[in-house]
N, C-alpha and C positions, 0 to 999 in steps of 0.2 A: 069043298078041299077047304081045310084050316090051316092057315100058316102062322108063323111068327119069327123074327130074326132080325136081326141088325146090323147097318153098315151098307154103302151101297151096292145094288144087284144082290143081295146075300141070296133071296130067296126066289123061287120060281116053278112054274108049274107047266106044262104041257099043254097048250090051247089042242082041244081037239078037230076044231074047225080052222085051222093055221092054213092060209093060202086061199081062204076066202073072207066073204065078210064075217065079222061076228060081233059079239058084244061081249066084253067083261064086266062081269056085275061085283063091286066091290066092297063089302061091310067091313069098317072098321069098326074094329070092337074093345079099342082100346081109348084111354082117359087123352090122348095127344093125337095131334094130328100125324099124317102119314103121307110123305113125297111118294109119288109116281110119276114114270116114262114111261110114253112113246117112240119107240124109235122103229125106223127103216133101215136096217144096217145100221151103219155108226152115222145116218142123221137123226137128229131130236126132232119130233113132230111137234110135242106135247109135254110141258111139264106142268105137274096140277098136285095141288095139295087138297086130302080128303081129309075133312074135319074129323074131330074126335066124334066115336058113337054116330054115324054117320053110314048112308051107303049111295054108292054114285055106280053108274054106268057110262062108260066109255066104248064106242065104235074103236073098232080095229079092222083099218082095211086089210086086203090079202097084203099078207108078207111084212104086215108092223108086229114089234111085240113091244108086251108090257114088263116095266120093270119097278120095282118097290125098292125106295132109296128111305129106309125107316133108321133114325138115328135111336129110338128107343125102345126097340125090339115089339113093336106094334102086334096084336092079334089081329090076325084078318081072316076073313072068309072071302074065298072067290068060287064066282061060278063062270062058264062062258054060256053065250046063247048064239046060236045059227043066226046070222043077220036075215 
């Protein structure tokens, strides 16, 4: 899935393994960093920046959600892998 957006939590994707351990593979194709958040309900678990032109793999525990917080309209390729 390829997406782009601007603002807090503007883009989203359905994790096909939601409720199970999974991994999000995030490729930031842009020339600017990308902010991400992992939450479980309202509780923030992780806030991290993914550098420009880089790939990161993040572990998602059951019932956690991944949010993109881009201020630049980053272009992102996202895929999920079963844990």
